[in-house]
Each structure stands twice: as structure tokens, then as C-alpha cells.
N, C-alpha and C positions, 0 to 999 in steps of 0.2 A: 479462290482456294486452290483450284486445279491447275496443275501445270499441264500442259498438252504436250508431253512428251512420252510417247507410246513406244513400244517395241515394233518392230515390222509385223505387220500382220494382225495387230491386236486392233479389236473393234473400236471404232470410233464411239458408238453410242450402242446399248444394248436395247433391243428391242422386245418389251412385255407380250406383243403380239406373237412373236416366234414362239414363245410358251404357250400361250394359248392355243395356238394352233396344234402343238405338239400333245397338250392335254386332250383336245378334242380328237384327235387322229388315235389315241389311246381309248377312245370310247367314254370318255367323261362328258357330262353334261353341266349345265349352269356354271360354267367356266369365267371367271373372274380374274384378271391380273393387273397388277399395277406396279410401277417402278416408285419406289420412295427413296428420297436422299436420305442418308442416314451418316453424316460424318463422324468419324472417330477423333476426338479432340483431345489433346495430350498435353502436359506441362512441358516446356522446353527441356533439353537435355537429355538425361537418364531415361526417363519414362518413354519419351518418344523414340529413342534410339534402341532402346529394347525392344519395342512394339515393330519398328521397321525390320530390326534384324532377325526377330522371331518370325513374324506374320507375314509382312511384306516382301521383304528380300531373302528369305529364307533359301530357297532353291537357288536364286541368282547367286548367292554368296557362295556356294559349295565349291567351285573351282579356284575361288580367291584364297590365298594362302591364310591360315588362321591367323598369323601376325599382322595381317592388314585388313582383315575385315571390320574392326572398330572405325579405322581410319574411313572405309569406305562407307560405313552407315553414316558417320558425322558428315562426311560430303553429301549424301543424299539429304539428310535432315537441314543441311544448310541452304539447300536450293529449295525448300518448301516456303512458299511465302507466310505460312503461319504453322505452329506445331499440330497439323491436323491431317487426316487422311481421309480422302473422298470415298465414299462408299455409298451404293446404291442398293437397297433391299429389294428383292423380288417378293410381293407378297401374292399368294395365290388361293382361290379357293375353288372347289370343284366337286360335283356329285357323281358316285358311282350309278348308273342306271339301275333300277330293279330293287 
């Protein structure tokens, strides 16, 4: 499902261990973190395009003239191998000592 086309400097993979270390540095104990795949699947067309335009591309579209945004969103949707957006959720649990 994933297209491997990221903006320059965008991380290739997220690392749950980095979040684990941050929680420990902040004084938490019994820290557990996990990255869990959670793709968002849509019907093709309007549903996918509305999600892309609002959630995924919102800030990217700001400099695009209003009359060209729908076309830009359709171009992005057409390049996806299926009407889905890859997401990975960070699950974390930790205790505050004391």
C-alpha cells in the first residue's frame, strides 16, 4: 500500500524506542511502547479525496490556488495503489513513580 515518496528530511521509519527513552528521561517507569499499523481505508473518489484534502494534505495545499486544489488532490489520489492511507499508531503505557 505505501508509496515510498516522502518529502526531503521526512523520517523513513518511526522508532518506538525513541519515545520509550523520552518517557524514561521524564521520570516514568514501567514504560512500554509499540508501533501498531492502522491503515485508514476509504471508498474511492469523494471520500478519499475529502480525507486527503483535509487531513493529509491540508497544510501542503495552502499555497495552491483554491481553484487548483481539487485537481491536486485528485492527482495524489490517483497515484495511490489503493484508496487507503498508511498510518502507524504509537501505543504507550507508563507509570509515574510514587
